[in-house]
C-alpha positions as CSV (number, residue, x, y, z in Angstrom):
1,M,-27.1,-59.7,-25.6
2,Q,-25.2,-57.0,-23.7
3,L,-26.4,-53.8,-22.1
4,Q,-23.9,-51.8,-24.1
5,Q,-25.4,-53.3,-27.3
6,L,-28.9,-52.3,-26.2
7,A,-27.7,-48.8,-25.4
8,Y,-26.1,-48.5,-28.9
9,F,-29.4,-49.8,-30.4
10,V,-31.5,-47.3,-28.6
11,A,-29.1,-44.5,-29.6
12,V,-29.4,-45.4,-33.3
13,A,-33.2,-45.8,-33.0
14,E,-33.5,-42.4,-31.6
15,A,-31.0,-40.6,-33.9
16,R,-32.0,-42.6,-37.0
17,H,-28.3,-42.1,-37.9
18,F,-25.3,-44.3,-37.1
19,T,-22.7,-41.6,-37.1
20,Q,-24.8,-39.3,-34.8
21,A,-25.5,-42.2,-32.5
22,A,-21.8,-42.9,-32.3
23,E,-21.1,-39.3,-31.4
24,R,-23.8,-39.4,-28.7
25,M,-22.4,-42.6,-27.2
26,R,-18.8,-41.3,-27.6
27,V,-17.6,-44.3,-29.5
28,A,-16.2,-44.8,-33.0
29,Q,-18.9,-45.4,-35.6
30,P,-17.3,-48.7,-36.8
31,S,-17.4,-50.1,-33.3
32,L,-21.0,-49.1,-32.8
33,S,-22.0,-50.7,-36.1
34,K,-20.1,-53.9,-35.2
35,Q,-22.0,-54.1,-31.9
36,I,-25.3,-53.6,-33.6
37,K,-24.5,-56.4,-36.1
38,A,-23.5,-58.6,-33.2
39,L,-26.9,-57.9,-31.5
40,E,-28.8,-58.6,-34.7
41,A,-26.9,-61.9,-35.1
42,D,-27.7,-62.8,-31.5
43,L,-31.4,-62.1,-32.0
44,G,-31.5,-63.7,-35.4
45,A,-33.2,-60.7,-37.1
46,P,-32.2,-57.3,-38.6
47,L,-33.1,-54.4,-36.4
48,F,-32.6,-51.6,-38.9
49,S,-33.4,-51.0,-42.6
50,R,-30.5,-49.1,-44.2
51,A,-31.8,-48.1,-47.6
52,R,-30.0,-45.2,-49.4
53,G,-28.7,-43.7,-46.2
54,N,-32.1,-43.7,-44.5
55,V,-32.1,-45.7,-41.2
56,T,-35.5,-47.0,-40.1
57,L,-36.5,-49.7,-37.6
58,T,-37.6,-53.0,-38.9
59,A,-40.6,-54.8,-37.3
60,A,-38.1,-56.6,-35.0
61,G,-36.5,-53.3,-34.1
62,E,-39.9,-51.7,-33.3
63,A,-40.7,-54.7,-31.0
64,L,-37.3,-54.5,-29.3
65,L,-37.2,-50.7,-28.7
66,P,-39.6,-50.4,-25.7
67,L,-38.1,-53.5,-24.1
68,A,-34.5,-52.2,-24.5
69,R,-35.5,-48.8,-23.0
70,R,-37.0,-50.6,-20.0
71,I,-34.0,-52.9,-19.5
72,L,-31.6,-50.0,-19.6
73,A,-33.7,-48.0,-17.2
74,D,-34.0,-50.9,-14.8
75,A,-30.3,-51.5,-15.0
76,D,-29.7,-47.9,-14.1
77,T,-32.1,-48.2,-11.2
78,A,-30.2,-51.2,-10.0
79,R,-26.9,-49.3,-10.0
80,Q,-28.5,-46.5,-8.0
81,E,-29.9,-49.0,-5.5
82,V,-26.5,-50.7,-5.0
83,A,-24.9,-47.3,-4.5
84,Q,-27.3,-46.6,-1.7
85,L,-26.4,-49.7,0.4
86,A,-24.1,-47.5,2.6
87,G,-27.2,-45.5,3.6
88,L,-29.3,-42.7,2.2
89,R,-26.4,-40.2,1.9
90,R,-26.7,-40.3,-1.8
91,G,-29.0,-41.6,-4.5
92,R,-31.7,-40.4,-6.8
93,V,-35.5,-40.1,-6.9
94,R,-37.2,-39.7,-10.3
95,L,-40.7,-38.3,-9.6
96,G,-43.5,-37.5,-11.9
97,A,-46.3,-35.0,-11.1
98,T,-49.0,-33.1,-12.9
99,P,-48.5,-29.4,-13.4
100,S,-51.1,-28.4,-10.8
101,L,-49.4,-30.5,-8.2
102,C,-46.0,-29.0,-9.1
103,A,-47.6,-25.6,-8.7
104,G,-49.2,-26.6,-5.4
105,L,-48.2,-28.6,-2.4
106,L,-45.3,-30.6,-4.0
107,A,-42.8,-27.9,-3.6
108,D,-43.1,-27.9,0.2
109,A,-43.0,-31.7,0.4
110,L,-39.8,-31.7,-1.8
111,A,-38.2,-29.0,0.4
112,R,-38.8,-31.0,3.6
113,F,-37.4,-34.2,2.0
114,H,-34.3,-32.3,0.7
115,R,-33.6,-31.0,4.2
116,A,-33.7,-34.5,5.6
117,Y,-31.7,-36.1,2.7
118,P,-29.6,-33.4,1.1
119,G,-27.4,-36.0,-0.8
120,I,-30.3,-37.5,-2.7
121,E,-30.9,-36.0,-6.2
122,L,-34.5,-35.1,-7.0
123,L,-35.5,-35.3,-10.7
124,V,-39.1,-34.1,-11.3
125,E,-40.9,-34.7,-14.6
126,E,-44.0,-32.6,-15.1
127,G,-46.8,-33.9,-17.4
128,G,-50.3,-35.2,-17.7
129,S,-51.2,-38.4,-16.0
130,R,-51.3,-40.4,-19.2
131,D,-47.8,-39.3,-20.1
132,L,-46.5,-40.0,-16.6
133,I,-48.1,-43.5,-16.6
134,R,-46.3,-44.2,-19.9
135,A,-43.0,-43.0,-18.4
136,L,-43.5,-45.3,-15.4
137,A,-44.1,-48.2,-17.6
138,R,-40.9,-47.5,-19.6
139,G,-38.9,-47.3,-16.3
140,Q,-38.1,-43.6,-16.7
141,L,-39.7,-42.7,-13.3
142,D,-39.5,-44.3,-9.9
143,M,-42.9,-43.1,-8.9
144,S,-45.5,-40.5,-9.9
145,L,-48.3,-38.5,-8.5
146,I,-51.2,-39.1,-10.9
147,I,-54.9,-38.4,-11.1
148,M,-57.4,-41.2,-10.6
149,P,-59.2,-43.1,-12.0
150,L,-56.6,-44.3,-14.5
151,Q,-57.5,-43.6,-18.1
152,S,-56.3,-47.1,-19.1
153,D,-56.5,-50.2,-16.9
154,D,-52.8,-50.9,-16.3
155,P,-52.4,-54.0,-14.1
156,A,-48.6,-53.2,-13.9
157,L,-49.1,-50.2,-11.6
158,V,-49.6,-50.0,-7.8
159,T,-51.6,-46.9,-6.9
160,E,-52.1,-45.4,-3.4
161,E,-54.8,-42.7,-3.1
162,I,-53.7,-39.9,-0.8
163,L,-55.8,-36.8,-1.5
164,R,-59.1,-35.7,-2.9
165,E,-59.5,-32.2,-4.4
166,N,-62.4,-30.1,-5.6
167,L,-62.5,-28.8,-9.1
168,V,-63.5,-25.2,-9.3
169,V,-64.6,-22.7,-12.0
170,V,-62.0,-20.0,-11.9
171,S,-62.7,-16.4,-13.0
172,P,-61.0,-13.0,-12.6
173,S,-61.4,-11.8,-9.0
174,Y,-63.3,-8.7,-10.3
175,E,-65.9,-11.0,-11.9
176,R,-66.5,-13.2,-8.9
177,L,-69.2,-15.8,-9.7
178,K,-72.3,-15.8,-7.6
179,G,-73.2,-18.5,-5.1
180,P,-71.2,-21.0,-3.0
181,Y,-71.0,-23.5,-5.9
182,M,-71.9,-23.9,-9.5
183,E,-73.6,-26.7,-11.5
184,I,-71.8,-27.7,-14.7
185,E,-74.9,-26.5,-16.6
186,A,-73.9,-22.9,-15.7
187,L,-71.0,-23.2,-18.2
188,R,-73.4,-23.6,-21.1
189,G,-72.7,-20.7,-23.5
190,R,-69.9,-19.2,-21.4
191,Q,-66.6,-18.4,-23.0
192,M,-64.0,-20.8,-21.6
193,V,-60.2,-21.1,-21.5
194,M,-59.3,-24.7,-22.3
195,F,-56.1,-26.8,-21.8
196,R,-54.3,-28.5,-24.7
197,S,-55.5,-31.8,-26.1
198,G,-54.6,-34.8,-24.0
199,Y,-54.6,-32.8,-20.8
200,D,-56.5,-34.7,-18.1
201,L,-58.5,-31.6,-17.0
202,R,-59.6,-31.0,-20.5
203,E,-61.0,-34.5,-20.9
204,A,-62.7,-34.3,-17.5
205,T,-64.3,-30.9,-18.4
206,L,-65.4,-32.0,-21.8
207,A,-66.9,-35.3,-20.4
208,A,-68.9,-33.3,-17.7
209,C,-70.2,-30.8,-20.2
210,R,-71.3,-33.5,-22.7
211,Q,-73.0,-35.5,-20.0
212,A,-75.0,-32.3,-19.2
213,G,-75.9,-32.1,-22.9
214,F,-73.8,-29.4,-24.4
215,E,-70.5,-28.6,-26.0
216,P,-68.4,-25.9,-24.3
217,R,-67.4,-22.7,-26.1
218,F,-63.7,-21.9,-26.2
219,A,-62.3,-18.4,-26.3
220,V,-58.8,-19.8,-26.3
221,Q,-57.4,-23.3,-25.9
222,G,-54.1,-25.1,-26.0
223,G,-52.3,-23.9,-22.9
224,E,-50.6,-25.5,-19.9
225,M,-51.7,-24.7,-16.3
226,D,-49.8,-21.4,-15.9
227,A,-51.0,-20.1,-19.3
228,V,-54.6,-21.0,-18.6
229,L,-54.6,-19.2,-15.3
230,R,-53.0,-16.1,-16.9
231,F,-55.5,-16.1,-19.7
232,V,-58.4,-16.2,-17.1
233,E,-56.8,-13.3,-15.2
234,A,-56.7,-11.4,-18.5
235,G,-60.5,-11.8,-18.8
236,L,-60.5,-14.2,-21.8
237,G,-63.0,-16.6,-20.1
238,V,-63.4,-19.0,-17.2
239,A,-61.7,-22.4,-16.8
240,V,-62.2,-25.5,-14.7
241,V,-59.1,-26.1,-12.6
242,P,-58.0,-27.9,-9.3
243,S,-58.7,-25.7,-6.3
244,M,-55.1,-25.9,-5.0
245,V,-53.7,-23.8,-7.9
246,L,-55.5,-20.7,-6.7
247,D,-53.2,-20.4,-3.6
248,G,-51.2,-17.2,-3.9
249,R,-53.2,-15.8,-6.9
250,P,-55.3,-12.9,-5.6
251,G,-56.3,-12.0,-9.2
252,L,-58.4,-15.1,-9.4
253,S,-61.6,-16.4,-7.8
254,G,-62.7,-20.0,-7.6
255,T,-66.2,-21.4,-7.3
256,P,-66.5,-25.1,-6.6
257,L,-68.3,-27.3,-9.2
258,A,-71.1,-29.4,-7.6
259,G,-70.2,-33.0,-7.6
260,L,-66.9,-32.7,-9.4
261,S,-63.6,-33.6,-7.7
262,R,-60.5,-35.6,-8.5
263,T,-58.4,-38.1,-6.5
264,I,-54.6,-37.8,-6.3
265,A,-52.6,-41.0,-6.0
266,L,-49.0,-42.1,-5.7
267,A,-48.1,-44.8,-8.3
268,H,-45.2,-47.0,-9.0
269,R,-44.5,-50.1,-11.1
270,K,-45.7,-53.4,-9.6
271,D,-42.9,-55.4,-11.1
272,V,-40.1,-53.2,-9.7
273,E,-39.5,-52.6,-6.0
274,P,-38.9,-48.9,-5.4
275,T,-35.3,-48.0,-4.5
276,R,-34.5,-47.1,-0.9
277,A,-34.4,-43.4,-1.8
278,A,-37.8,-43.7,-3.5
279,Q,-39.2,-45.5,-0.5
280,A,-37.9,-42.7,1.8
281,F,-39.5,-40.1,-0.4
282,R,-42.9,-42.0,-0.3
283,E,-42.7,-42.0,3.5
284,A,-41.8,-38.4,3.7
285,L,-44.5,-37.4,1.3
286,L,-47.2,-39.3,3.2
287,S,-46.0,-37.9,6.5
288,F,-46.2,-34.4,5.0
289,V,-49.8,-34.7,3.7
290,V,-51.1,-36.5,6.8
291,E,-49.6,-33.9,9.0
292,A,-51.0,-31.1,6.9
293,G,-54.4,-32.8,6.9
294,H,-54.5,-33.1,10.6
295,E,-53.3,-29.6,11.2
296,G,-55.8,-28.1,8.6
297,T,-53.0,-26.7,6.5
298,L,-53.8,-28.4,3.2
299,P,-54.8,-26.1,0.4
300,Q,-58.4,-25.0,0.3
301,G,-60.6,-27.6,-1.3
302,V,-58.2,-30.5,-0.6
303,E,-58.9,-33.3,1.9
304,L,-56.9,-36.2,3.2
305,I,-57.5,-39.8,2.1
306,A,-54.3,-41.4,3.4
307,E,-53.9,-42.1,7.1
């Protein structure tokens, strides 16, 4: 089994077409087909069903696909690590983060790291914690900022809790909610703006409302973070969001929810040692948040866990 054969296999599996896969891999279609057949012979099972021009994965192909993606991703990481042996003058960090963190403190942390290591390429993937955990497991990310607790018990991840953040009910600034904080019960009957399905904050809000004995009412749902905040500014309803996203938004007002917070952690795969570039980023990120915590410059409603 060769890495090139696995790369050809993944290309066909994703394109579901041999000619398109060959074009993507910049190789002649007969050569690609020959390598796929050699891989099938090596494994002792067909990987594709080729009925009437339709290319579909067999059971063996379905089983191989996630493993092949991980092997290729790990091989790429190994190349990056070897390239860094001369020092951190070049390299790559593939970082995942939730939308609220991308809109909050992450930009300043990335800017500091880039000034210290200008030759290291930063690749940021924005998504919900569940999607980011899957990307970590597939080897598509070096590390990720995720929300704890994990929605699935994944023993293959190492997590390091760094920050705790209040959840707030956000409303237009001209409709500032009364009181220093709100109980979840106060959302009963209120029109709400809600995130798309699968969004971590959606699931947390629904769980809290149901535990209080009611189903929330949605004025609009389906947005990402920026869209939800804009819908609230327009007066469509209130929303439950992390406190840090309110920085720099004078058109919005946030009221903390009693007893509701979230924990932010840095995660990486347990079975793969982070690259030197990723380790340098971890150290820079922790230094940044610890310094901000001690100086009192963390966003409002965010407190330091890591020391």
